[in-house]
VEXDREN-2710 file (C-alpha; in Angstrom, 1 decimal):
% VEXDREN-2710
k/r/px/py/pz
1/MET/105.2/-9.0/-127.5
2/LYS/108.1/-9.2/-130.0
3/LYS/106.8/-9.1/-133.5
4/ILE/107.7/-12.0/-135.9
5/SER/106.9/-11.4/-139.5
6/ILE/105.1/-14.2/-141.3
7/PHE/106.2/-14.9/-144.8
8/ASP/103.9/-17.6/-146.5
9/SER/105.3/-19.4/-149.3
10/THR/102.3/-21.8/-150.1
11/LEU/101.7/-20.6/-153.7
12/ARG/105.4/-21.0/-154.4
13/ASP/107.3/-23.5/-152.4
14/GLY/104.0/-25.3/-151.3
15/ALA/103.0/-25.5/-154.8
16/GLN/106.0/-27.8/-155.6
17/GLY/104.6/-30.4/-153.3
18/GLU/103.4/-33.7/-154.7
19/GLY/99.7/-33.6/-155.6
20/VAL/99.3/-29.9/-154.9
21/SER/98.0/-27.8/-157.9
22/PHE/96.5/-24.2/-157.8
23/SER/94.7/-22.6/-160.6
24/VAL/94.9/-18.8/-161.0
25/GLU/91.7/-18.4/-159.2
26/ASP/93.0/-20.7/-156.5
27/LYS/95.9/-18.6/-155.9
28/LEU/94.0/-15.4/-155.8
29/ALA/91.6/-16.9/-153.3
30/VAL/94.6/-18.0/-151.0
31/VAL/95.9/-14.6/-151.2
32/GLU/92.7/-13.2/-149.8
33/TYR/92.6/-16.0/-147.2
34/LEU/96.1/-15.1/-146.0
35/ASP/95.5/-11.4/-146.1
36/GLN/92.3/-11.7/-144.0
37/LEU/94.2/-13.8/-141.5
38/GLY/96.9/-11.1/-141.2
39/VAL/100.2/-12.6/-142.5
40/ASP/102.8/-10.1/-143.5
41/TYR/104.1/-11.5/-146.8
42/ILE/102.7/-13.9/-149.6
43/GLU/105.2/-15.4/-152.0
44/GLY/103.4/-15.7/-155.2
45/GLY/105.8/-17.6/-157.5
46/ASN/108.1/-16.7/-160.3
47/PRO/106.6/-14.5/-162.9
48/THR/108.4/-16.1/-165.7
49/SER/108.1/-19.8/-164.7
50/ASN/104.7/-20.4/-166.4
51/PRO/101.8/-18.5/-168.1
52/LYS/99.6/-19.3/-164.8
53/ASP/102.0/-17.3/-162.7
54/CYS/102.3/-14.5/-165.3
55/GLU/98.5/-14.1/-165.1
56/PHE/98.4/-14.4/-161.4
57/PHE/100.9/-11.4/-160.9
58/GLU/99.0/-9.3/-163.5
59/ARG/95.7/-9.9/-161.5
60/VAL/96.9/-10.0/-158.0
61/ALA/98.0/-6.3/-158.4
62/ASP/94.4/-5.5/-158.6
63/LEU/93.4/-6.9/-155.3
64/GLU/93.1/-4.4/-152.3
65/LEU/95.1/-6.2/-149.7
66/LYS/94.8/-4.8/-146.0
67/ASN/97.7/-6.7/-144.4
68/ALA/99.9/-8.6/-146.7
69/LYS/102.4/-7.8/-149.3
70/VAL/102.8/-9.9/-152.3
71/VAL/106.3/-11.2/-153.0
72/SER/107.7/-12.3/-156.3
73/PHE/110.6/-14.9/-156.5
74/THR/113.7/-15.3/-158.6
75/SER/117.3/-16.6/-158.5
76/THR/120.6/-14.9/-159.0
77/HIS/121.5/-14.1/-162.5
78/LYS/123.8/-16.4/-164.5
79/VAL/127.6/-16.2/-164.1
80/GLY/129.1/-13.6/-166.4
81/ALA/125.8/-12.2/-167.4
82/ASP/124.6/-8.7/-167.2
83/PRO/121.6/-8.4/-164.7
84/ALA/119.9/-6.0/-166.8
85/LYS/119.6/-8.4/-169.5
86/ASP/118.5/-11.3/-167.4
87/PRO/114.8/-12.3/-168.5
88/SER/113.9/-13.4/-164.8
89/LEU/115.0/-10.2/-163.3
90/THR/113.3/-8.1/-165.9
91/ALA/110.1/-10.0/-165.2
92/VAL/110.4/-9.4/-161.5
93/LEU/110.8/-5.7/-162.1
94/GLU/107.6/-5.8/-164.3
95/SER/105.5/-7.8/-161.7
96/LYS/104.3/-4.7/-159.8
97/THR/105.5/-6.3/-156.5
98/GLU/107.4/-4.1/-154.1
99/HIS/109.2/-7.1/-152.5
100/VAL/111.3/-9.9/-154.2
101/SER/112.8/-13.1/-152.7
102/VAL/116.1/-13.9/-154.4
103/PHE/117.8/-17.3/-153.8
104/GLY/121.5/-18.0/-154.1
105/LYS/124.0/-20.6/-153.2
106/SER/125.5/-20.8/-149.8
107/TRP/127.0/-24.3/-149.9
108/ASP/130.5/-24.4/-151.6
109/MET/129.8/-27.8/-153.1
110/HIS/126.5/-26.4/-154.8
111/VAL/128.7/-23.6/-156.1
112/THR/131.3/-25.7/-157.7
113/ASP/129.4/-28.9/-158.5
114/ILE/125.9/-27.6/-159.3
115/LEU/126.3/-24.0/-160.5
116/ASN/129.7/-24.9/-162.0
117/ALA/131.1/-21.5/-160.8
118/THR/134.0/-20.5/-158.7
119/LEU/133.4/-19.4/-155.0
120/GLU/134.2/-15.8/-155.9
121/GLN/132.0/-15.8/-158.9
122/ASN/129.0/-16.8/-156.8
123/LEU/129.8/-14.0/-154.4
124/GLU/129.7/-11.6/-157.3
125/ILE/126.4/-12.7/-158.7
126/ILE/124.8/-12.6/-155.3
127/CYS/125.8/-9.0/-154.8
128/SER/125.2/-7.8/-158.3
129/THR/121.7/-9.4/-158.4
130/VAL/120.6/-7.9/-155.1
131/ASP/122.2/-4.5/-156.0
132/TYR/120.4/-4.3/-159.4
133/LEU/116.9/-5.2/-157.8
134/THR/117.4/-2.7/-155.1
135/LYS/118.7/0.2/-157.3
136/ASN/115.5/-0.6/-159.3
137/GLY/113.2/0.2/-156.3
138/LYS/112.6/-3.4/-155.0
139/THR/113.0/-4.6/-151.4
140/VAL/115.0/-7.8/-151.5
141/PHE/114.8/-10.9/-149.1
142/TYR/117.8/-12.9/-149.7
143/ASP/117.2/-16.7/-149.3
144/ALA/120.6/-18.4/-148.6
145/GLU/119.7/-21.8/-150.0
146/HIS/121.3/-24.7/-148.1
147/PHE/122.8/-22.3/-145.7
148/TYR/122.9/-24.6/-142.8
149/ASP/124.5/-27.5/-144.7
150/GLY/126.8/-24.9/-146.4
151/TYR/127.9/-23.6/-142.8
152/LYS/128.7/-27.0/-141.6
153/ALA/130.9/-27.6/-144.7
154/ASN/132.6/-24.3/-144.9
155/PRO/131.4/-21.7/-142.2
156/GLU/133.4/-18.8/-143.4
157/TYR/132.2/-19.0/-147.0
158/ALA/128.6/-19.4/-145.9
159/MET/129.0/-16.1/-144.0
160/GLN/130.6/-14.5/-147.0
161/THR/127.4/-15.3/-149.2
162/LEU/125.3/-13.4/-146.6
163/GLU/127.8/-10.5/-146.6
164/ALA/127.5/-10.4/-150.3
165/ALA/123.7/-10.1/-150.3
166/LEU/123.9/-7.4/-147.5
167/LYS/126.5/-5.5/-149.6
168/GLY/124.0/-5.6/-152.4
169/GLY/121.3/-4.0/-150.3
170/ALA/119.3/-7.1/-149.0
171/LYS/116.7/-6.2/-146.3
172/VAL/116.5/-9.5/-144.8
173/LEU/118.9/-12.6/-144.7
174/VAL/117.0/-15.7/-144.8
175/LEU/118.7/-18.8/-143.5
176/CYS/117.4/-22.0/-145.3
177/ASP/117.6/-25.5/-144.0
178/THR/116.7/-26.6/-147.7
179/ASN/117.4/-30.4/-147.2
180/GLY/115.4/-30.3/-143.9
181/ALA/117.9/-32.4/-142.0
182/CYS/119.1/-30.3/-139.2
183/PHE/118.4/-30.8/-135.5
184/PRO/117.1/-27.9/-133.2
185/PHE/120.5/-27.8/-131.4
186/GLU/122.2/-27.2/-134.8
187/ILE/119.9/-24.7/-135.8
188/GLU/120.4/-22.9/-132.4
189/GLN/124.2/-23.1/-132.7
190/ILE/124.6/-21.7/-136.2
191/THR/121.8/-19.0/-136.1
192/THR/123.4/-17.7/-132.9
193/GLU/126.7/-17.1/-134.9
194/VAL/124.9/-15.5/-137.6
195/VAL/122.9/-13.0/-135.3
196/LYS/126.3/-12.2/-133.7
197/ARG/127.9/-11.6/-137.1
198/PHE/125.1/-9.4/-138.3
199/PRO/123.8/-7.6/-135.2
200/ASN/121.6/-5.0/-136.8
201/VAL/120.2/-7.1/-139.7
202/GLU/116.9/-8.7/-139.9
203/ILE/117.3/-12.4/-140.0
204/GLY/114.8/-15.0/-141.4
205/ILE/114.4/-18.7/-141.2
206/HIS/113.1/-21.3/-144.0
207/THR/113.0/-24.8/-142.8
208/HIS/111.7/-28.1/-144.4
209/ASN/110.4/-31.1/-142.7
210/ASP/112.6/-34.1/-143.9
211/ILE/113.2/-35.3/-140.4
212/GLY/110.2/-33.9/-138.8
213/MET/111.9/-31.0/-137.1
214/ALA/110.8/-27.9/-139.3
215/VAL/108.5/-26.4/-136.7
216/ALA/111.0/-27.0/-133.7
217/ASN/113.9/-25.7/-135.9
218/ALA/111.9/-22.4/-136.7
219/ILE/111.2/-22.0/-133.0
220/SER/114.8/-22.7/-132.1
221/ALA/115.9/-19.8/-134.7
222/VAL/113.1/-17.4/-133.3
223/ARG/114.5/-17.8/-129.8
224/CYS/118.0/-17.0/-131.0
225/GLY/116.8/-13.8/-132.6
226/VAL/115.2/-14.4/-135.9
227/THR/112.3/-12.0/-136.6
228/GLN/110.9/-13.4/-139.9
229/VAL/109.6/-17.0/-140.3
230/GLN/108.8/-18.7/-143.8
231/GLY/106.6/-21.6/-144.2
232/THR/103.5/-22.9/-145.9
233/PHE/99.9/-23.6/-144.6
234/GLY/99.4/-27.3/-144.1
235/GLY/103.2/-27.9/-144.4
236/PHE/102.8/-28.4/-148.1
237/GLY/106.2/-28.6/-150.1
238/GLU/108.6/-30.9/-151.8
239/ARG/109.5/-34.2/-150.4
240/CYS/108.2/-34.2/-146.8
241/GLY/107.1/-30.5/-147.0
242/ASN/107.8/-27.1/-145.5
243/MET/107.4/-25.8/-142.0
244/ASP/103.7/-25.7/-141.2
245/LEU/102.5/-22.2/-140.4
246/CYS/99.3/-23.6/-139.0
247/VAL/101.4/-25.2/-136.2
248/LEU/104.1/-22.4/-135.9
249/ILE/101.8/-19.3/-135.5
250/PRO/99.9/-20.6/-132.5
251/ASN/102.9/-22.1/-130.9
252/LEU/104.8/-18.7/-131.0
253/GLN/101.8/-16.4/-130.3
254/LEU/99.6/-18.5/-127.8
255/LYS/102.5/-20.5/-126.2
256/LEU/105.6/-18.3/-126.2
257/GLY/104.2/-14.7/-126.3
258/TYR/105.4/-13.5/-129.7
259/LYS/103.1/-11.6/-132.0
260/CYS/102.6/-13.2/-135.5
261/ILE/99.1/-12.1/-136.5
262/PRO/96.6/-9.7/-135.0
263/ALA/95.2/-11.5/-132.0
264/GLU/91.7/-11.1/-132.9
265/ASN/92.4/-13.0/-136.1
266/MET/93.7/-16.1/-134.3
267/GLU/90.1/-17.5/-134.4
268/LEU/90.4/-17.6/-138.4
269/LEU/93.2/-20.1/-138.1
270/THR/91.3/-23.2/-138.6
271/SER/89.0/-22.0/-141.3
272/THR/92.1/-20.4/-143.1
273/ALA/93.8/-23.8/-143.1
274/LYS/90.8/-25.8/-144.3
275/SER/90.0/-23.2/-147.1
276/ILE/93.7/-23.4/-148.5
277/ALA/93.7/-27.1/-148.3
278/GLU/90.4/-27.1/-150.2
279/ALA/92.0/-24.8/-152.8
280/ALA/95.1/-27.2/-153.0
281/ASN/92.7/-30.0/-153.6
282/ILE/94.5/-31.8/-150.7
283/GLY/92.5/-32.7/-147.4
284/LEU/93.8/-31.1/-144.4
285/ASP/95.6/-33.9/-142.2
286/PRO/93.1/-34.5/-139.4
287/ARG/95.9/-34.9/-137.0
288/THR/97.5/-31.5/-137.7
289/PRO/97.9/-29.8/-134.3
290/TYR/95.5/-26.9/-133.5
291/VAL/93.6/-27.0/-136.8
292/GLY/93.0/-30.6/-137.6
293/SER/89.7/-32.2/-137.1
294/SER/91.3/-34.6/-134.6
295/ALA/93.2/-31.9/-132.7
296/PHE/90.5/-31.7/-130.1
297/ALA/88.8/-35.1/-130.5
298/HIS/88.3/-37.4/-127.4
299/LYS/87.4/-41.1/-127.7
300/ALA/88.1/-42.9/-124.4
301/GLY/85.3/-42.7/-121.9
302/MET/87.5/-41.5/-119.1
303/HIS/89.0/-38.6/-121.3
304/SER/85.7/-37.5/-122.7
305/ASP/84.1/-37.4/-119.3
306/ALA/86.9/-35.5/-118.0
307/VAL/87.2/-33.0/-120.7
308/ILE/83.4/-32.3/-120.6
309/LYS/83.8/-31.6/-116.8
310/LYS/86.9/-29.5/-117.1
311/SER/88.4/-28.8/-120.5
312/ILE/92.0/-28.4/-119.5
313/SER/92.1/-31.9/-118.1
314/TYR/93.0/-33.1/-121.7
315/GLU/93.1/-29.9/-123.9
316/HIS/96.2/-27.6/-123.8
317/ILE/94.3/-24.7/-125.1
318/SER/90.6/-24.0/-125.8
319/PRO/89.7/-25.1/-129.3
320/GLU/87.7/-22.1/-130.0
321/ALA/90.9/-19.9/-129.6
322/VAL/92.0/-21.2/-133.0
323/GLY/88.5/-21.5/-134.5
324/ASN/88.4/-25.2/-134.0
325/SER/85.9/-27.2/-132.0
326/ARG/85.8/-30.1/-129.5
327/ARG/84.6/-33.5/-130.9
328/VAL/83.7/-36.3/-128.5
329/LEU/83.8/-39.5/-130.5
330/MET/81.0/-42.1/-130.3
331/SER/82.3/-45.5/-129.9
332/GLU/82.2/-48.7/-127.9
333/VAL/84.5/-47.2/-125.4
334/ALA/82.7/-44.0/-124.9
335/GLY/80.0/-43.7/-121.9
336/ARG/77.1/-41.9/-121.3
337/SER/78.9/-38.7/-120.4
338/ALA/80.6/-38.7/-123.9
339/ILE/77.3/-38.7/-125.7
340/MET/76.0/-35.7/-123.7
341/LEU/78.1/-33.3/-125.9
342/ALA/76.3/-34.5/-129.1
343/LEU/72.9/-34.5/-127.2
344/LYS/73.3/-30.9/-126.1
345/GLN/74.0/-29.9/-129.7
346/VAL/70.5/-30.8/-130.4
347/ASP/68.8/-30.1/-127.1
348/PRO/70.8/-28.1/-124.5
349/THR/68.2/-29.0/-121.8
350/ILE/68.5/-32.7/-122.0
351/ASP/69.6/-34.6/-118.8
352/LYS/72.3/-37.2/-118.6
353/ASN/70.0/-39.5/-116.6
354/SER/66.8/-39.1/-118.5
355/PRO/65.0/-42.0/-120.2
356/ILE/65.5/-40.3/-123.5
357/THR/69.4/-40.4/-123.1
358/LYS/69.3/-44.1/-122.3
359/GLN/66.9/-44.6/-125.3
360/ILE/69.3/-42.9/-127.6
361/LEU/72.3/-44.9/-126.2
362/GLU/70.3/-48.1/-126.8
363/LYS/69.6/-47.1/-130.4
364/MET/73.2/-46.3/-131.0
365/LYS/74.4/-49.7/-129.7
366/GLU/71.7/-51.4/-131.8
367/LEU/72.9/-49.5/-135.1
368/GLU/76.8/-50.2/-134.3
369/HIS/75.7/-53.8/-133.9
370/ASN/74.4/-53.7/-137.5
371/GLY/77.5/-52.1/-138.9
372/TYR/77.1/-48.2/-138.3
373/GLU/80.0/-46.4/-136.7
374/PHE/79.5/-42.9/-135.6
375/GLU/83.0/-42.2/-134.5
376/GLY/83.7/-40.4/-137.7
377/ALA/80.0/-39.4/-138.7
378/GLU/79.1/-36.6/-136.4
379/GLY/76.4/-35.5/-139.1
380/SER/74.6/-38.9/-138.9
381/LEU/74.8/-38.9/-135.0
382/GLU/73.1/-35.5/-134.8
383/MET/70.5/-36.5/-137.3
384/LEU/69.8/-39.7/-135.3
385/ILE/69.6/-37.8/-132.1
386/ALA/67.2/-35.2/-133.7
387/LYS/65.0/-38.0/-135.0
388/GLU/64.8/-39.7/-131.6
389/LEU/64.0/-36.5/-129.9
390/GLY/61.2/-35.6/-132.3
391/LYS/63.1/-32.7/-133.4
392/PHE/63.8/-33.6/-137.0
393/THR/61.6/-32.3/-139.9
394/PRO/62.7/-33.5/-143.3
395/HIS/63.6/-30.9/-146.0
396/PHE/62.2/-33.2/-148.6
397/ASP/60.7/-36.6/-149.4
398/LEU/62.0/-39.0/-151.8
399/GLY/59.4/-40.3/-154.4
400/LYS/61.6/-42.7/-156.1
401/PHE/64.9/-43.0/-157.7
402/SER/66.6/-45.2/-160.3
403/VAL/70.2/-45.7/-161.3
404/VAL/71.6/-47.2/-164.6
405/VAL/75.3/-48.1/-165.0
406/ASN/76.6/-48.2/-168.6
407/GLU/79.2/-50.7/-169.8
408/PRO/81.8/-50.3/-171.2
409/ALA/82.2/-47.4/-168.9
410/ASP/83.4/-43.9/-170.3
411/GLU/83.7/-40.7/-168.5
412/LEU/80.1/-40.5/-167.5
413/SER/79.4/-44.2/-166.8
414/SER/76.2/-43.8/-165.0
415/MET/72.8/-42.0/-165.1
416/ALA/70.6/-41.4/-162.2
417/MET/66.9/-40.2/-162.2
418/ILE/65.3/-39.0/-159.1
419/LYS/61.8/-37.7/-158.0
420/ILE/61.5/-35.6/-154.9
421/CYS/58.8/-33.7/-153.1
422/VAL/59.1/-30.4/-151.2
423/ASP/55.8/-29.1/-149.4
424/GLY/53.7/-30.9/-151.9
425/GLU/55.7/-29.8/-155.1
426/TYR/57.4/-32.6/-157.2
427/GLU/60.6/-32.2/-159.1
428/THR/62.0/-34.9/-161.4
429/THR/65.6/-34.6/-162.5
430/ALA/68.2/-36.9/-164.1
431/ALA/72.1/-36.5/-164.2
432/GLU/75.0/-38.3/-165.6
433/GLY/78.0/-39.0/-163.5
434/ASP/81.3/-40.7/-163.2
435/GLY/79.8/-43.8/-161.3
436/PRO/76.4/-44.3/-159.8
437/VAL/77.0/-42.5/-156.6
438/ASN/78.3/-39.5/-158.3
439/ALA/75.3/-39.5/-160.7
440/LEU/72.9/-39.8/-157.8
441/ASP/74.6/-37.0/-155.9
442/LEU/74.3/-34.7/-158.8
443/ALA/70.7/-35.7/-159.5
444/VAL/69.5/-35.1/-156.0
445/ARG/71.3/-31.7/-155.7
446/ARG/70.0/-30.6/-159.0
447/ALA/66.5/-31.4/-158.0
448/LEU/66.8/-29.9/-154.6
449/GLY/68.3/-26.7/-156.2
450/VAL/65.0/-25.8/-157.3
451/PHE/63.8/-25.5/-153.9
452/TYR/67.1/-24.7/-151.9
453/PRO/69.5/-22.7/-153.9
454/GLU/72.0/-22.8/-151.2
455/ILE/72.6/-26.4/-151.9
456/LYS/75.0/-25.3/-154.7
457/LYS/77.5/-24.4/-152.1
458/MET/77.7/-28.0/-150.8
459/SER/79.9/-30.6/-152.4
460/LEU/81.0/-34.3/-151.7
461/ILE/84.7/-34.1/-151.1
462/ASP/85.4/-37.8/-149.9
463/TYR/83.8/-41.1/-150.3
464/LYS/84.8/-44.5/-148.4
465/VAL/83.5/-47.8/-148.6
466/ARG/84.3/-50.8/-146.1
467/VAL/83.1/-54.3/-146.6
468/LEU/81.9/-55.4/-143.0
469/ASP/81.7/-59.1/-143.6
470/SER/83.8/-60.5/-146.5
471/LYS/82.2/-63.9/-145.9
472/GLY/79.0/-62.6/-147.6
473/GLY/80.9/-62.2/-150.8
474/THR/79.1/-59.7/-153.2
475/ALA/76.1/-59.8/-150.8
476/ALA/78.2/-58.6/-148.0
477/LYS/77.1/-55.7/-145.9
478/VAL/79.0/-52.5/-146.5
479/ARG/79.5/-49.2/-144.7
480/VAL/79.8/-46.0/-146.6
481/LEU/81.3/-42.7/-145.0
482/ILE/80.8/-39.5/-146.9
483/THR/82.5/-36.2/-146.2
484/SER/80.9/-33.1/-147.4
485/SER/81.9/-29.5/-147.3
486/ASN/80.5/-26.1/-148.0
487/GLY/84.1/-24.6/-148.3
488/LYS/84.2/-23.4/-144.9
489/ARG/83.2/-26.5/-142.7
490/ALA/83.3/-30.4/-143.4
491/TRP/81.0/-32.9/-142.0
492/ARG/80.7/-36.7/-142.2
493/THR/77.7/-39.0/-142.5
494/VAL/77.3/-42.7/-142.7
495/GLY/75.1/-45.4/-144.3
496/VAL/75.1/-49.2/-144.0
497/SER/73.4/-51.7/-146.3
498/THR/74.1/-55.0/-148.4
499/ASP/73.4/-52.8/-151.3
500/ILE/76.2/-50.2/-151.8
501/ILE/74.0/-47.7/-153.6
502/SER/71.5/-48.0/-150.8
503/ALA/74.2/-47.4/-148.3
504/SER/75.5/-44.5/-150.3
505/TRP/72.1/-42.9/-150.5
506/LYS/71.5/-43.1/-146.9
507/ALA/74.7/-41.4/-146.1
508/LEU/74.1/-38.8/-148.8
509/ILE/70.6/-38.0/-147.5
510/ASP/71.8/-37.5/-144.0
511/SER/74.6/-35.2/-145.4
512/ILE/72.1/-33.1/-147.3
513/GLU/69.7/-32.9/-144.4
514/TYR/72.6/-31.9/-142.0
515/TYR/73.7/-29.2/-144.3
516/LEU/70.2/-27.7/-144.7
517/GLY/69.1/-28.1/-141.2
518/VAL/72.3/-27.6/-139.2
519/VAL/75.3/-26.2/-141.1
520/ASN/73.5/-23.7/-143.4
521/LYS/71.7/-22.2/-140.3
522/LYS/75.0/-21.4/-138.4
END
């Protein structure tokens, strides 16, 4: 298996994506997730860009990493300046990282119109920057910004920028499709020429996804001889994002026979993707290949029946190979075979044709008629099945609760008071929250924390309300879908009522019971 080194830029290029924000603690956690997965390099950012990154580089040096090397990031020094007096280069030298990414201009238009330099001056600063860092003990990855656009405009000059970096001592020449607008056939043609020009040099690829080709372009480059691939987890990045390592790694390793990470770590791919998305405070796209919650979800009756009988009928790989799991969605188009997967999660001995199976199907249809939808609420579905099978034992009983909404609203606009009972012991707790549901969530988890300390690991990460019959006006029935997580796994529960707080309460209680009875025991 040919080794392809994986260079993760989630904490640098990915952090430039809209809505993405990492605290120092988040960044340190992401480093540990990626190291555990087995990537080769982790780009941490620019040590001088902001106080947060300065602190990050100070603290990351104390981590005992087993697989990955942390990389700092900088640009070429200014035209006419002494690299030894450049603050950014000084900070990189002081960052305690052995490896440095340096980006420079490869497109002649960028040199003259953006950098305001001559083409020869640009070659000089590329060489002198790399040379200065190399002579001071750093291993340099040279990122040739806009290389493919530069090659199209002036192929010989684009090649000369690579030669300048190589002359300075760069270890890897990274070809960047910075605008993300190349097609695979263009990447193949140009990359082939670079590999021919530099036959004994390690070549890398850095692609963006502006026309949806980032992963395909990276694979094309690898097939041409590239041995380092740069990207981000979840595809985070500016504009339409960077190349998604969640998709690239299994494509290269499971489909094409390259080695990207240790084989035994491939099962960590889904949990790593979810953990990083959680740290970025952005939900992982459910339709992300391999690691998304919909990647192995089956809804149509024919599909679900077939995949239960023979998984390869509608699954290109086993979901377990990447740490994901199969989901058979319950809906009006799913038959009895489809529900069997959910039934067997609760009782592996249950028979497809048993009376209880029919009873549960009828109960589901009745609830769906009343507004419930179990397609995206597997937690509530398992709770329903457990109750119908007589296998459900509640972890607590509700005494009563009350919610007060304050107007005019401020940051903590609501207060909830709740009384619960666990094994004959009562606990009464109040909490303020940003809205009635948030207050209720905080109050119930605060009360349960007395009896179940592990509840602190659970949090509500998404909340959706849908009006089911707008003709009813303010008395219309609503469906509430709650998504909860313990940082490693997410689950969804549903509640329906003409009272939005009641609907929310039903979904919330199912979520807590599912966590205590199912998630926390696995």
